[in-house]
N, C-alpha and C positions, 0 to 999 in steps of 0.2 A: 229739845226734843236732838236726840241722837239717830245718824246716823255710821250705821259700829257700820267699817268694814272689814274682811278675813280678809287674809293673804297665806301664801307658805303653802299652801296645798300642791298637789303632783304626786306624779309618778313613782313606784320606789320597791326597790325588793322588799321579799320579804328580810327579816334581822334588820335594814333599817332603819331610816331617821327622818323626820321633817317635825318642821318647827311651823306651829301657825302662831300668826299675829292677829290681834285684836284692833283697833282705836278708832277712833266716831271720823270721818271723814274733814271735820271744821275743828277739829284740837280741841274736842274739848274734856279736859282730864274726867275720866271713869277712876278717878281715887274713893272715892262718895258708895259710887256704885258697888254694887253683888256683882260679881264677871260670874258669868256661866259658860263654859263647855257642852254644844249637846250634836248628836252628832245620827243620821239619818241614813241608812238603805233602803232600796229601790223595795218596798211592796213590807215595810218594818215602819214598825211605831219611833218616830224619837226618842232619844234616852238621851237620858243626865250621862255623859263624858268626865266630867272634873267640873270643882267648883271657889270661887275665890271668892271671903266676904272682905267689907272697904274694913275689916279691923286687920284680918292679916290670917285671918283660919284659913285653912283650907279641906277641901271632902272630894272625893275621887270614887267613880264606881269602880267594885270591884274586881273589873278585868281592867282597870286603867293604873290599878295600885303600883307599885313597881316599874312600872315601862312608862308613865307620864311623865307630866311638871307645867302643874299650873307656876304662871308668876307674875307680877308686875314691873312695869316699867315705869315708875313717875314723874321723870324726866321726860321722856317718849311717849308719856298717858297711850300707855302700851299693855295690853294682858297675853299674856304668850303660854301655845301650849306644846308642850317639847313632846316629843312622842319616839321613843327609842324601841327597839327589836321587834320593830315593827311586824301584826301577821297580816294574811289575806284577809281574817276577816275583823279586821277594823276598817276596812275596803267604807267611803260612806262620805255624805256632805258633812261639813260639818260646821256647824251652826255658833258662832256668839251672839250671848244674851246677857243682856247688861237692865239690873233693874232698880231704882230707887223713885222711894213715897209711892211705893203702887205702882208705877207703871213701869213697865217691862217693853225691852230696843229688841228688837232683833236685826241681825244680821243676811249676808243674801245665803252664805254659804261659800264656800269654800273645796272645792273635792275632794278627798286623800284616793290614789287607790296602788292597795300592795298584790306586785303581780310577781312574777319570775320576770 
């Protein structure tokens, strides 16, 4: 059973950057998991931001392409979401999701606020 923990959110000005991290609180390796980042704004549905397959594939939502990068650090057992050129519309709670063998795990989320 994973206990995913996200970190790295905060308040940033438009055009700024943040790097979100996702790891298991018990230091379980995420290497074999498909890991994805989602986000949700108040009153909106949760939407996919970016995904990383266990084999190294990546995919991005259209709004994330060219601004966000998902990556893994196996040594640190962490999956990152580097977000650059942030816009006010990126304001949301960002969630980490890990799937293996049909079992899905979610973190509690980290808040990202983009505002002048």
